[in-house]
ROMIMI-402954 format. One record per atom (N, C-alpha, C, O): residue number from 1; residue in one letter; atom name; x, y, z negated. Coordinates in Angstrom, 2 decimals, decimal comma, padded with zeros to 5 digits. Layout:
BEGIN
NUM;A;CA;X;Y;Z
...
END
This chain:
BEGIN
1;M;N;000,81;-001,18;000,05
1;M;CA;-000,03;000,06;000,11
1;M;C;000,88;001,23;000,00
1;M;O;001,83;001,26;-000,78
2;T;N;000,59;002,12;000,74
2;T;CA;001,29;003,34;000,96
2;T;C;000,89;004,24;-000,37
2;T;O;-000,02;004,02;-001,17
3;D;N;001,77;005,20;-000,37
3;D;CA;001,65;006,18;-001,63
3;D;C;000,55;007,20;-001,20
3;D;O;-000,05;007,77;-002,11
4;L;N;000,26;007,44;-000,03
4;L;CA;-000,99;008,12;000,45
4;L;C;-002,24;007,25;-000,04
4;L;O;-003,12;007,63;-000,82
5;A;N;-002,15;006,24;000,48
5;A;CA;-003,38;005,37;000,06
5;A;C;-003,75;005,13;-001,33
5;A;O;-004,93;005,09;-001,69
6;A;N;-002,62;004,96;-002,23
6;A;CA;-002,66;005,06;-003,50
6;A;C;-003,45;006,48;-004,27
6;A;O;-004,33;006,56;-005,12
7;Q;N;-002,79;007,32;-003,65
7;Q;CA;-003,37;008,95;-004,04
7;Q;C;-004,90;009,03;-003,66
7;Q;O;-005,67;009,53;-004,48
8;V;N;-005,38;008,55;-002,47
8;V;CA;-006,62;008,42;-002,04
8;V;C;-007,29;007,91;-002,97
8;V;O;-008,15;008,58;-003,53
9;I;N;-007,00;006,51;-003,37
9;I;CA;-008,08;005,64;-004,14
9;I;C;-008,03;006,05;-005,35
9;I;O;-009,06;005,72;-005,95
10;A;N;-007,11;006,77;-006,17
10;A;CA;-007,11;007,27;-007,34
10;A;C;-008,02;008,55;-007,27
10;A;O;-008,71;008,76;-008,26
11;A;N;-008,09;009,48;-006,16
11;A;CA;-008,89;010,56;-006,21
11;A;C;-010,50;009,80;-005,96
11;A;O;-011,44;010,24;-006,62
12;L;N;-010,69;008,93;-005,20
12;L;CA;-011,87;008,34;-005,21
12;L;C;-012,52;007,83;-006,35
12;L;O;-013,72;008,03;-006,58
13;Q;N;-011,60;007,05;-007,21
13;Q;CA;-011,87;006,64;-008,58
13;Q;C;-012,36;007,57;-009,61
13;Q;O;-013,13;007,33;-010,54
14;R;N;-011,66;008,90;-009,22
14;R;CA;-011,98;010,01;-010,35
14;R;C;-013,28;010,71;-010,00
14;R;O;-013,93;011,37;-010,81
15;S;N;-013,61;010,54;-008,80
15;S;CA;-014,75;011,44;-008,26
15;S;C;-016,03;010,57;-007,88
15;S;O;-016,88;010,19;-008,69
16;V;N;-016,03;010,33;-006,53
16;V;CA;-017,36;009,86;-006,21
16;V;C;-017,61;008,40;-006,12
16;V;O;-018,72;007,96;-005,86
17;L;N;-016,43;007,57;-006,37
17;L;CA;-016,73;006,18;-006,44
17;L;C;-017,67;005,43;-007,28
17;L;O;-018,29;004,45;-006,87
18;P;N;-017,79;006,00;-008,63
18;P;CA;-018,79;005,50;-009,44
18;P;C;-020,24;005,77;-008,73
18;P;O;-021,12;004,91;-008,68
19;S;N;-020,32;006,77;-008,31
19;S;CA;-021,72;007,22;-007,59
19;S;C;-021,95;006,14;-006,56
19;S;O;-023,00;005,49;-006,55
20;V;N;-021,01;005,97;-005,72
20;V;CA;-021,24;005,09;-004,52
20;V;C;-021,64;003,79;-005,13
20;V;O;-022,69;003,20;-004,86
21;I;N;-020,83;003,42;-005,89
21;I;CA;-021,12;001,96;-006,56
21;I;C;-022,67;001,67;-007,31
21;I;O;-023,37;000,67;-007,38
22;A;N;-022,79;002,93;-007,77
22;A;CA;-024,04;002,98;-008,53
22;A;C;-025,38;002,83;-007,68
22;A;O;-026,41;002,29;-008,06
23;R;N;-025,11;003,48;-006,29
23;R;CA;-025,99;003,50;-005,23
23;R;C;-026,02;002,08;-004,41
23;R;O;-026,92;001,90;-003,60
24;G;N;-025,09;001,15;-004,62
24;G;CA;-024,99;-000,09;-004,06
24;G;C;-024,02;-000,23;-003,01
24;G;O;-024,16;-001,07;-002,11
25;G;N;-023,01;000,58;-003,10
25;G;CA;-022,08;000,73;-001,85
25;G;C;-020,77;000,40;-002,53
25;G;O;-020,61;000,14;-003,72
26;T;N;-019,68;000,46;-001,36
26;T;CA;-018,20;000,39;-001,77
26;T;C;-017,64;001,08;-000,91
26;T;O;-018,12;001,23;000,21
27;I;N;-016,40;001,67;-001,35
27;I;CA;-015,63;002,29;-000,16
27;I;C;-014,12;001,85;-000,31
27;I;O;-013,61;002,01;-001,42
28;R;N;-013,29;001,27;000,80
28;R;CA;-012,09;000,92;000,64
28;R;C;-011,34;001,58;001,69
28;R;O;-011,83;001,76;002,80
29;V;N;-010,00;002,01;001,33
29;V;CA;-009,11;002,61;002,16
29;V;C;-008,71;001,42;003,27
29;V;O;-008,39;000,30;002,88
30;T;N;-008,74;001,70;004,39
30;T;CA;-008,27;000,58;005,42
30;T;C;-007,09;001,12;006,07
30;T;O;-006,32;000,25;006,49
31;D;N;-006,73;002,45;006,28
31;D;CA;-005,51;002,91;006,78
31;D;C;-005,25;004,35;006,25
31;D;O;-006,19;005,11;006,02
32;A;N;-004,08;004,68;006,08
32;A;CA;-003,68;005,98;005,44
32;A;C;-002,28;006,18;006,34
32;A;O;-001,22;005,70;005,94
33;G;N;-002,35;006,76;007,30
33;G;CA;-001,25;006,95;008,36
33;G;C;-000,39;008,10;007,68
33;G;O;-000,69;008,77;006,69
34;T;N;000,59;008,16;008,35
34;T;CA;001,72;009,14;008,06
34;T;C;001,34;010,63;008,67
34;T;O;001,89;011,67;008,31
35;D;N;000,38;010,55;009,58
35;D;CA;-000,14;011,78;010,26
35;D;C;-001,34;012,29;009,34
35;D;O;-002,08;013,21;009,70
36;G;N;-001,47;011,56;008,02
36;G;CA;-002,42;012,07;007,05
36;G;C;-004,07;011,92;007,51
36;G;O;-004,99;012,57;007,01
37;I;N;-004,17;011,12;008,33
37;I;CA;-005,56;010,66;008,89
37;I;C;-005,76;009,35;007,95
37;I;O;-004,96;008,42;007,90
38;V;N;-006,96;009,44;007,22
38;V;CA;-007,34;008,28;006,24
38;V;C;-008,51;007,62;006,63
38;V;O;-009,58;008,22;006,62
39;T;N;-008,44;006,54;006,95
39;T;CA;-009,68;005,74;007,26
39;T;C;-010,29;005,02;006,15
39;T;O;-009,60;004,26;005,46
40;L;N;-011,75;005,24;005,90
40;L;CA;-012,19;004,62;004,74
40;L;C;-013,53;003,66;005,49
40;L;O;-014,30;004,03;006,39
41;E;N;-013,50;002,40;004,83
41;E;CA;-014,50;001,54;005,12
41;E;C;-015,65;001,63;004,33
41;E;O;-015,51;001,46;003,12
42;I;N;-016,66;001,84;004,75
42;I;CA;-018,01;001,61;003,67
42;I;C;-018,72;000,41;003,85
42;I;O;-018,88;-000,03;004,99
43;A;N;-019,21;-000,23;002,77
43;A;CA;-019,76;-001,27;002,94
43;A;C;-021,15;-001,16;001,88
43;A;O;-021,33;-000,18;001,15
44;G;N;-022,03;-002,26;001,95
44;G;CA;-023,31;-002,33;000,95
44;G;C;-024,16;-001,29;001,79
44;G;O;-024,06;-000,98;002,98
45;S;N;-024,96;-000,89;000,88
45;S;CA;-025,96;000,13;001,23
45;S;C;-025,30;001,28;001,81
45;S;O;-024,42;001,93;001,24
46;P;N;-025,84;001,55;003,14
46;P;CA;-025,36;002,89;003,95
46;P;C;-025,80;004,05;003,18
46;P;O;-025,05;005,02;003,12
47;G;N;-026,80;004,07;002,67
47;G;CA;-027,30;005,37;002,12
47;G;C;-026,43;005,78;000,97
47;G;O;-026,45;006,96;000,61
48;A;N;-025,59;004,84;000,31
48;A;CA;-024,71;004,88;-000,76
48;A;C;-023,39;006,07;-000,64
48;A;O;-022,98;006,88;-001,47
49;A;N;-023,01;005,83;000,56
49;A;CA;-021,73;006,76;000,90
49;A;C;-021,99;007,83;001,87
49;A;O;-021,72;008,99;001,57
50;V;N;-022,55;007,51;003,13
50;V;CA;-022,77;008,33;004,13
50;V;C;-023,03;009,62;003,75
50;V;O;-022,30;010,59;003,99
51;P;N;-024,44;009,63;002,95
51;P;CA;-024,93;011,27;002,41
51;P;C;-023,90;011,91;001,77
51;P;O;-023,92;013,14;001,75
52;L;N;-022,82;011,19;001,15
52;L;CA;-021,83;011,86;000,28
52;L;C;-020,46;011,99;001,07
52;L;O;-019,39;012,10;000,47
53;A;N;-020,55;011,98;002,50
53;A;CA;-019,38;012,32;003,09
53;A;C;-018,74;013,45;002,97
53;A;O;-017,52;013,52;002,85
54;S;N;-019,45;014,30;003,00
54;S;CA;-018,78;015,85;002,68
54;S;C;-018,18;015,87;001,45
54;S;O;-017,07;016,38;001,35
55;R;N;-018,77;015,35;000,42
55;R;CA;-018,47;015,26;-001,02
55;R;C;-017,08;014,44;-001,01
55;R;O;-016,07;014,92;-001,52
56;I;N;-017,10;013,31;-000,46
56;I;CA;-015,97;012,41;-000,28
56;I;C;-014,76;013,21;000,04
56;I;O;-013,75;013,32;-000,66
57;E;N;-015,04;013,83;001,40
57;E;CA;-013,76;014,40;002,10
57;E;C;-013,47;015,57;001,03
57;E;O;-012,27;015,69;000,76
58;A;N;-014,13;016,24;000,53
58;A;CA;-013,81;017,48;-000,40
58;A;C;-013,17;017,03;-001,55
58;A;O;-012,27;017,72;-002,02
59;S;N;-013,45;016,10;-002,02
59;S;CA;-012,62;015,35;-003,39
59;S;C;-011,26;014,94;-002,82
59;S;O;-010,22;015,42;-003,27
60;I;N;-011,28;014,17;-001,96
60;I;CA;-009,79;013,67;-001,24
60;I;C;-009,10;014,66;-000,99
60;I;O;-007,95;014,66;-001,45
61;R;N;-009,55;015,77;-000,23
61;R;CA;-008,70;016,87;000,22
61;R;C;-008,28;017,79;-000,95
61;R;O;-007,21;018,39;-000,88
62;A;N;-009,06;017,91;-001,96
62;A;CA;-008,73;018,68;-003,27
62;A;C;-007,61;018,03;-003,92
62;A;O;-006,64;018,63;-004,37
63;A;N;-007,83;016,63;-003,95
63;A;CA;-006,69;015,96;-004,76
63;A;C;-005,39;015,65;-003,96
63;A;O;-004,30;015,75;-004,53
64;V;N;-005,49;015,31;-002,71
64;V;CA;-004,48;015,00;-001,99
64;V;C;-004,41;015,92;-000,73
64;V;O;-005,08;015,60;000,26
65;P;N;-003,62;017,06;-000,71
65;P;CA;-003,67;018,01;000,21
65;P;C;-002,92;017,67;001,53
65;P;O;-002,86;018,47;002,47
66;T;N;-002,32;016,38;001,56
66;T;CA;-001,68;016,06;002,62
66;T;C;-002,52;015,23;003,59
66;T;O;-002,00;014,66;004,55
67;V;N;-003,65;015,18;003,36
67;V;CA;-004,73;014,23;003,99
67;V;C;-005,27;015,45;005,08
67;V;O;-005,80;016,47;004,66
68;T;N;-005,05;015,20;006,49
68;T;CA;-005,52;015,90;007,50
68;T;C;-006,80;015,67;007,88
68;T;O;-007,44;016,65;008,27
69;A;N;-007,46;014,33;007,86
69;A;CA;-008,69;014,02;008,38
69;A;C;-009,29;012,64;007,67
69;A;O;-008,55;011,82;007,13
70;I;N;-010,45;012,54;007,73
70;I;CA;-011,11;011,44;007,08
70;I;C;-011,95;010,84;008,08
70;I;O;-012,64;011,58;008,79
71;R;N;-011,97;009,46;008,25
71;R;CA;-012,76;008,87;009,14
71;R;C;-013,28;007,77;008,61
71;R;O;-012,53;006,92;008,14
72;L;N;-014,82;007,61;008,59
72;L;CA;-015,65;006,55;008,01
72;L;C;-016,05;005,64;008,99
72;L;O;-016,53;005,96;010,07
73;I;N;-015,80;004,29;008,55
73;I;CA;-016,15;003,32;009,32
73;I;C;-017,10;002,20;008,66
73;I;O;-017,10;001,99;007,44
74;A;N;-017,85;001,58;009,48
74;A;CA;-018,49;000,30;008,81
74;A;C;-017,69;-001,01;008,83
74;A;O;-016,67;-001,08;009,51
75;P;N;-018,02;-001,81;008,26
75;P;CA;-017,04;-003,24;008,29
75;P;C;-017,16;-003,60;009,77
75;P;O;-018,23;-003,70;010,37
76;G;N;-015,96;-003,80;010,30
76;G;CA;-015,66;-004,21;011,75
76;G;C;-014,99;-003,01;012,49
76;G;O;-014,49;-003,10;013,61
77;G;N;-015,01;-001,94;011,79
77;G;CA;-014,22;-000,83;012,59
77;G;C;-014,87;000,13;013,19
77;G;O;-014,23;001,09;013,63
78;S;N;-016,45;000,04;013,37
78;S;CA;-017,38;000,80;014,22
78;S;C;-017,81;002,00;013,16
78;S;O;-017,82;001,85;011,94
79;P;N;-018,18;003,23;013,85
79;P;CA;-018,60;004,03;012,84
79;P;C;-019,92;003,85;012,33
79;P;O;-020,79;003,39;013,07
80;P;N;-020,22;004,22;010,89
80;P;CA;-021,51;003,76;010,60
80;P;C;-022,63;004,13;011,41
80;P;O;-022,65;005,19;012,03
81;G;N;-023,82;003,07;011,42
81;G;CA;-025,22;003,36;011,97
81;G;C;-025,20;003,52;013,53
81;G;O;-024,22;003,72;014,26
82;P;N;-026,56;003,37;013,88
82;P;CA;-026,71;003,34;015,46
82;P;C;-026,35;004,72;016,10
82;P;O;-026,27;005,80;015,52
83;P;N;-026,15;004,47;017,41
83;P;CA;-026,24;006,06;018,19
83;P;C;-027,45;006,54;018,03
83;P;O;-028,50;005,95;017,77
84;A;N;-027,16;008,01;018,26
84;A;CA;-028,47;008,76;017,92
84;A;C;-029,34;008,66;019,09
84;A;O;-028,81;008,55;020,20
85;G;N;-030,65;008,67;018,97
85;G;CA;-031,59;008,77;019,92
85;G;C;-032,95;008,25;019,31
85;G;O;-032,97;007,39;018,42
86;A;N;-033,97;008,76;019,80
86;A;CA;-035,35;008,29;019,44
86;A;C;-035,63;008,62;017,92
86;A;O;-036,32;007,89;017,21
87;D;N;-035,13;009,60;017,56
87;D;CA;-035,11;010,21;016,18
87;D;C;-036,42;010,80;015,68
87;D;O;-036,64;010,86;014,47
88;T;N;-037,19;011,18;016,48
88;T;CA;-038,58;011,84;016,54
88;T;C;-039,39;010,57;016,24
88;T;O;-040,15;010,67;015,28
89;D;N;-039,37;009,50;016,83
89;D;CA;-040,11;008,29;016,81
89;D;C;-039,76;007,56;015,55
89;D;O;-040,67;006,91;015,03
90;L;N;-038,57;007,56;014,98
90;L;CA;-038,05;006,84;013,90
90;L;C;-038,64;007,83;012,53
90;L;O;-039,07;007,31;011,50
91;A;N;-038,58;009,04;012,71
91;A;CA;-039,16;009,81;011,70
91;A;C;-040,48;009,67;011,66
91;A;O;-040,87;009,53;010,50
92;E;N;-041,36;009,65;012,49
92;E;CA;-042,79;009,48;012,75
92;E;C;-043,09;007,99;012,12
92;E;O;-044,00;007,90;011,29
93;A;N;-042,45;006,98;012,43
93;A;CA;-042,76;005,63;011,94
93;A;C;-042,48;005,73;010,49
93;A;O;-043,34;005,19;009,79
94;A;N;-041,40;006,33;009,80
94;A;CA;-041,16;006,34;008,52
94;A;C;-042,09;006,93;007,67
94;A;O;-042,42;006,57;006,54
95;R;N;-042,56;008,10;008,47
95;R;CA;-043,66;008,97;007,66
95;R;C;-044,88;008,33;007,65
95;R;O;-045,64;008,70;006,76
96;Q;N;-045,27;007,48;008,39
96;Q;CA;-046,45;006,72;008,61
96;Q;C;-046,44;005,56;007,34
96;Q;O;-047,40;005,39;006,59
97;M;N;-045,38;004,95;007,28
97;M;CA;-045,09;003,87;006,38
97;M;C;-045,13;004,62;004,88
97;M;O;-045,89;004,20;004,01
98;I;N;-044,47;005,47;004,70
98;I;CA;-044,33;006,13;003,31
98;I;C;-045,78;006,73;003,18
98;I;O;-046,37;006,49;002,13
99;D;N;-046,44;007,48;004,14
99;D;CA;-047,60;007,81;003,66
99;D;C;-048,69;006,90;003,22
99;D;O;-049,57;007,23;002,42
100;A;N;-048,58;005,65;003,81
100;A;CA;-049,56;004,33;003,72
100;A;C;-049,15;003,61;002,53
100;A;O;-050,06;003,16;001,83
101;E;N;-047,67;003,36;002,07
101;E;CA;-047,40;002,48;001,21
101;E;C;-046,75;003,03;000,03
101;E;O;-047,06;002,61;-001,08
102;V;N;-045,91;003,90;000,20
102;V;CA;-045,22;004,47;-000,85
102;V;C;-045,90;005,48;-001,68
102;V;O;-046,15;005,32;-002,88
103;N;N;-046,21;006,67;-000,89
103;N;CA;-047,19;007,69;-001,48
103;N;C;-048,28;007,36;-002,43
103;N;O;-048,40;007,98;-003,48
104;P;N;-049,16;006,33;-002,06
104;P;CA;-050,26;005,98;-003,08
104;P;C;-049,63;005,29;-004,19
104;P;O;-050,23;005,30;-005,27
105;A;N;-048,48;004,67;-004,11
105;A;CA;-048,04;003,76;-005,28
105;A;C;-047,30;005,03;-006,34
105;A;O;-047,28;004,86;-007,56
106;I;N;-046,83;006,03;-005,81
106;I;CA;-046,23;006,92;-006,84
106;I;C;-046,87;008,43;-007,15
106;I;O;-046,39;009,40;-007,72
107;A;N;-048,33;008,16;-006,42
107;A;CA;-049,20;009,17;-006,87
107;A;C;-049,59;008,92;-008,46
107;A;O;-049,81;009,93;-009,14
108;A;N;-049,67;007,88;-008,96
108;A;CA;-049,98;007,88;-010,38
108;A;C;-049,02;008,53;-011,35
108;A;O;-049,29;008,77;-012,53
109;H;N;-047,64;008,83;-010,62
109;H;CA;-046,70;009,68;-011,49
109;H;C;-046,61;010,98;-011,05
109;H;O;-045,64;011,66;-011,40
110;H;N;-047,64;011,52;-010,19
110;H;CA;-047,71;012,74;-009,59
110;H;C;-046,76;013,04;-008,77
110;H;O;-046,40;014,22;-008,72
111;G;N;-046,07;011,98;-007,87
111;G;CA;-045,07;012,26;-007,03
111;G;C;-045,50;011,88;-005,81
111;G;O;-046,45;011,11;-005,65
112;H;N;-044,78;012,43;-004,80
112;H;CA;-044,93;012,40;-003,28
112;H;C;-043,71;012,44;-002,58
112;H;O;-042,76;013,05;-003,08
113;V;N;-043,60;011,90;-001,57
113;V;CA;-042,37;011,56;-000,54
113;V;C;-042,89;012,29;000,71
113;V;O;-044,02;012,13;001,17
114;T;N;-041,85;013,17;001,26
114;T;CA;-042,05;013,75;002,54
114;T;C;-040,93;013,42;003,26
114;T;O;-039,81;013,50;002,76
115;V;N;-041,18;013,01;004,57
115;V;CA;-039,92;012,92;005,58
115;V;C;-039,85;013,93;006,15
115;V;O;-040,84;014,42;006,69
116;T;N;-038,42;014,64;006,17
116;T;CA;-038,29;015,85;006,61
116;T;C;-037,45;015,72;007,80
116;T;O;-037,03;016,78;008,26
117;G;N;-037,11;014,62;008,43
117;G;CA;-036,51;014,42;009,74
117;G;C;-035,53;013,15;009,79
117;G;O;-035,27;012,44;008,81
118;A;N;-035,05;012,99;011,05
118;A;CA;-034,36;011,88;011,24
118;A;C;-033,12;012,23;012,08
118;A;O;-033,19;013,27;012,73
119;D;N;-031,86;011,39;012,13
119;D;CA;-030,78;011,71;012,92
119;D;C;-029,84;010,51;012,83
119;D;O;-029,22;010,13;011,84
120;G;N;-029,85;010,05;013,95
120;G;CA;-028,87;008,93;014,23
120;G;C;-029,27;007,62;013,36
120;G;O;-028,43;006,83;012,94
121;G;N;-030,43;007,52;013,17
121;G;CA;-030,86;006,19;012,41
121;G;C;-030,89;006,60;010,74
121;G;O;-031,27;005,75;009,93
122;W;N;-030,48;007,91;010,30
122;W;CA;-030,66;008,48;009,12
122;W;C;-031,88;009,16;008,96
122;W;O;-032,17;010,10;009,70
123;I;N;-032,73;008,70;007,92
123;I;CA;-033,97;009,24;007,51
123;I;C;-033,67;010,39;006,31
123;I;O;-033,11;010,06;005,27
124;R;N;-034,06;011,67;006,53
124;R;CA;-034,12;012,61;005,48
124;R;C;-035,44;012,64;004,62
124;R;O;-036,52;012,62;005,21
125;I;N;-035,39;012,67;003,41
125;I;CA;-036,62;012,64;002,67
125;I;C;-036,48;013,73;001,61
125;I;O;-035,34;014,12;001,34
126;R;N;-037,57;014,28;000,95
126;R;CA;-037,63;015,09;-000,01
126;R;C;-038,70;014,59;-001,08
126;R;O;-039,85;014,38;-000,70
127;L;N;-038,37;014,40;-002,35
127;L;CA;-039,40;013,92;-003,17
127;L;C;-039,88;015,10;-003,99
127;L;O;-039,08;015,95;-004,39
128;E;N;-041,05;015,15;-004,21
128;E;CA;-041,97;016,24;-004,72
128;E;C;-042,77;015,76;-005,87
128;E;O;-043,01;014,58;-006,14
129;G;N;-043,23;017,02;-006,65
129;G;CA;-044,11;016,51;-007,85
129;G;C;-043,28;015,95;-009,04
129;G;O;-042,29;016,49;-009,54
130;G;N;-043,88;014,74;-009,44
130;G;CA;-043,31;014,20;-010,64
130;G;C;-042,03;013,28;-010,37
130;G;O;-041,38;012,74;-011,26
131;C;N;-041,73;013,18;-008,92
131;C;CA;-040,55;012,68;-008,45
131;C;C;-039,29;013,48;-008,49
131;C;O;-038,16;013,00;-008,60
132;Q;N;-039,63;014,85;-008,37
132;Q;CA;-038,59;015,87;-008,27
132;Q;C;-037,95;016,00;-009,68
132;Q;O;-038,52;016,71;-010,50
133;G;N;-036,81;015,37;-010,01
133;G;CA;-035,97;015,73;-010,87
133;G;C;-036,20;014,42;-011,95
133;G;O;-035,82;014,40;-013,12
134;C;N;-036,84;013,47;-011,34
134;C;CA;-037,23;012,08;-012,33
134;C;C;-036,01;011,33;-012,36
134;C;O;-035,27;011,22;-011,38
135;S;N;-035,79;010,76;-013,56
135;S;CA;-034,50;010,09;-013,90
135;S;C;-034,34;008,84;-013,13
135;S;O;-033,21;008,40;-012,90
136;L;N;-035,64;008,13;-012,63
136;L;CA;-035,54;007,33;-011,80
136;L;C;-035,71;007,27;-010,35
136;L;O;-035,86;006,25;-009,68
137;A;N;-035,68;008,52;-009,96
137;A;CA;-035,91;008,85;-008,51
137;A;C;-034,80;007,96;-007,70
137;A;O;-035,17;007,26;-006,75
138;E;N;-033,53;008,02;-008,07
138;E;CA;-032,65;007,07;-007,12
138;E;C;-032,96;005,64;-007,31
138;E;O;-032,40;004,88;-006,52
139;V;N;-033,77;005,10;-008,22
139;V;CA;-034,05;003,56;-008,14
139;V;C;-035,25;003,61;-007,37
139;V;O;-035,33;002,66;-006,59
140;T;N;-036,16;004,36;-007,33
140;T;CA;-037,17;004,50;-006,38
140;T;C;-036,92;004,68;-004,75
140;T;O;-037,72;004,36;-003,88
141;I;N;-035,70;005,24;-004,54
141;I;CA;-035,06;005,44;-003,42
141;I;C;-034,49;004,01;-002,98
141;I;O;-034,90;003,43;-001,98
142;R;N;-033,75;003,63;-003,64
142;R;CA;-032,85;002,76;-003,26
142;R;C;-033,25;001,36;-003,57
142;R;O;-032,60;000,42;-003,10
143;Q;N;-034,27;001,17;-004,33
143;Q;CA;-034,75;-000,28;-004,66
143;Q;C;-036,35;-000,22;-004,10
143;Q;O;-037,00;-001,27;-004,05
144;G;N;-036,81;000,78;-003,78
144;G;CA;-038,24;000,77;-003,21
144;G;C;-038,28;001,34;-001,74
144;G;O;-038,65;000,61;-000,82
145;I;N;-037,98;002,39;-001,56
145;I;CA;-038,36;002,99;-000,05
145;I;C;-037,32;002,40;000,79
145;I;O;-037,65;001,90;001,87
146;E;N;-036,05;002,42;000,41
146;E;CA;-034,93;002,04;001,26
146;E;C;-035,20;000,69;001,91
146;E;O;-035,25;000,60;003,14
147;P;N;-035,42;-000,56;000,96
147;P;CA;-035,42;-001,94;001,28
147;P;C;-037,00;-001,79;002,26
147;P;O;-037,04;-002,51;003,25
148;L;N;-037,79;-001,22;002,08
148;L;CA;-039,13;-001,26;002,77
148;L;C;-038,94;-000,92;004,16
148;L;O;-039,33;-001,67;005,05
149;L;N;-038,33;000,27;004,41
149;L;CA;-037,84;000,81;005,62
149;L;C;-037,00;-000,18;006,44
149;L;O;-037,22;-000,56;007,59
150;R;N;-035,99;-000,51;005,63
150;R;CA;-034,88;-001,44;006,34
150;R;C;-035,58;-002,74;006,88
150;R;O;-035,13;-003,22;007,92
151;T;N;-036,51;-003,25;006,33
151;T;CA;-037,15;-004,58;006,78
151;T;C;-038,09;-004,25;008,08
151;T;O;-038,36;-005,13;008,90
152;R;N;-038,58;-002,90;008,19
152;R;CA;-039,65;-002,87;009,20
152;R;C;-039,23;-002,03;010,30
152;R;O;-039,94;-001,87;011,30
153;L;N;-037,94;-001,40;010,14
153;L;CA;-037,57;-000,26;011,26
153;L;C;-036,07;-000,75;011,66
153;L;O;-035,11;-000,59;010,91
154;P;N;-035,99;-001,34;012,85
154;P;CA;-034,73;-001,66;013,11
154;P;C;-033,86;-000,71;013,50
154;P;O;-032,70;-001,06;013,72
155;A;N;-034,20;000,51;013,64
155;A;CA;-033,24;001,72;014,20
155;A;C;-032,80;002,55;012,72
155;A;O;-032,17;003,61;012,75
156;F;N;-033,17;002,00;011,66
156;F;CA;-033,16;002,57;010,37
156;F;C;-031,86;002,34;009,87
156;F;O;-031,50;001,17;009,84
157;T;N;-030,96;003,36;009,39
157;T;CA;-029,62;003,20;008,87
157;T;C;-029,53;003,19;007,45
157;T;O;-028,96;002,34;006,78
158;G;N;-030,31;004,48;006,95
158;G;CA;-030,25;004,58;005,43
158;G;C;-031,01;006,05;005,24
158;G;O;-031,33;006,79;006,17
159;L;N;-031,21;006,30;003,92
159;L;CA;-032,00;007,33;003,37
159;L;C;-030,94;008,38;003,24
159;L;O;-029,76;008,08;003,06
160;I;N;-031,40;009,69;003,35
160;I;CA;-030,69;010,79;002,64
160;I;C;-031,74;011,69;002,00
160;I;O;-032,63;012,25;002,64
161;D;N;-031,53;011,80;000,54
161;D;CA;-032,27;012,49;-000,31
161;D;C;-031,83;013,77;-000,27
161;D;O;-030,69;014,07;-000,65
162;T;N;-032,84;014,78;000,28
162;T;CA;-032,48;016,07;000,46
162;T;C;-033,19;016,94;-000,78
162;T;O;-033,28;018,17;-000,75
163;T;N;-033,62;016,19;-001,75
163;T;CA;-034,45;017,05;-003,02
163;T;C;-033,44;017,76;-003,77
163;T;O;-032,26;017,41;-003,85
164;D;N;-033,97;018,79;-004,30
164;D;CA;-033,04;019,70;-005,23
164;D;C;-033,77;019,19;-006,42
164;D;O;-034,95;019,48;-006,60
165;H;N;-032,98;018,29;-007,36
165;H;CA;-033,75;017,75;-008,38
165;H;C;-033,56;018,57;-009,53
165;H;O;-034,22;018,41;-010,56
166;E;N;-032,64;019,47;-009,38
166;E;CA;-032,50;020,40;-010,56
166;E;C;-033,75;021,24;-010,74
166;E;O;-034,24;021,52;-011,83
167;A;N;-034,19;021,58;-009,64
167;A;CA;-035,39;022,41;-009,69
167;A;C;-036,63;021,83;-009,99
167;A;O;-037,64;022,52;-009,99
168;G;N;-036,66;020,65;-010,24
168;G;CA;-037,93;020,00;-010,67
168;G;C;-038,50;020,56;-012,16
168;G;O;-037,83;020,73;-013,18
169;T;N;-039,62;020,74;-012,00
169;T;CA;-040,38;021,46;-013,27
169;T;C;-041,31;020,23;-014,29
169;T;O;-041,68;020,39;-015,46
170;D;N;-041,48;019,32;-013,62
170;D;CA;-042,27;018,37;-014,32
170;D;C;-041,98;017,06;-013,96
170;D;O;-042,90;016,35;-013,54
171;P;N;-040,66;016,55;-014,09
171;P;CA;-040,49;015,24;-013,66
171;P;C;-041,24;014,12;-014,59
171;P;O;-041,42;014,20;-015,80
172;F;N;-041,61;013,11;-013,77
172;F;CA;-042,38;011,93;-014,58
172;F;C;-041,40;011,35;-015,70
172;F;O;-041,81;011,21;-016,85
173;F;N;-040,31;011,06;-015,39
173;F;CA;-039,32;010,55;-016,35
173;F;C;-038,19;011,59;-016,57
173;F;O;-037,28;011,54;-015,74
174;S;N;-038,09;012,41;-017,42
174;S;CA;-037,07;013,49;-017,67
174;S;C;-035,90;012,61;-018,08
174;S;O;-036,01;011,46;-018,51
175;P;N;-034,82;013,24;-017,90
175;P;CA;-033,53;012,50;-018,44
175;P;C;-033,41;012,40;-019,85
175;P;O;-032,62;011,61;-020,35
176;E;N;-034,14;013,17;-020,52
176;E;CA;-034,34;012,94;-022,00
176;E;C;-035,18;011,85;-022,29
176;E;O;-035,13;011,49;-023,46
177;K;N;-035,92;011,23;-021,58
177;K;CA;-036,81;010,02;-021,73
177;K;C;-035,86;008,68;-021,52
177;K;O;-036,23;007,55;-021,83
178;R;N;-034,88;008,92;-021,08
178;R;CA;-034,04;007,55;-020,58
178;R;C;-033,62;006,91;-021,84
178;R;O;-032,97;005,86;-021,81
END
């Protein structure tokens, strides 16, 4: 292992890796070249690491200034996710499924999920009402919504939660209730 790879691993462990693991993913350094380009392989739930890509890059660059670029790949060496296309259809299919199956279930908690768009297989959602700021929102997303969409939408890569959870005024499960 090169010194650069060891520095990147240490930076990941101090910053985003615990969050990625908690979301069901893993990150592994596959290459750390002398040119400063670092390749990270993400595995597990795609929604665990790719939405954090900018945070991963910022953490690594702050801790290891010799890094010039960061490349995320899926197992096997390809970029994560399918090529972009048919995003409108994917967003609409996800919207219909969430409105029919997810929203009725979380309405008991005064919650609601809105699909805000799709890009390259990634579906962006916003949690509202009792879900905004709920301490179990991540569980709802990763163990409820994401598996449902994954089994029914072949073009689905993962979910990106765009919710401002800090702005939640009446979460169903506040962090104090944990």
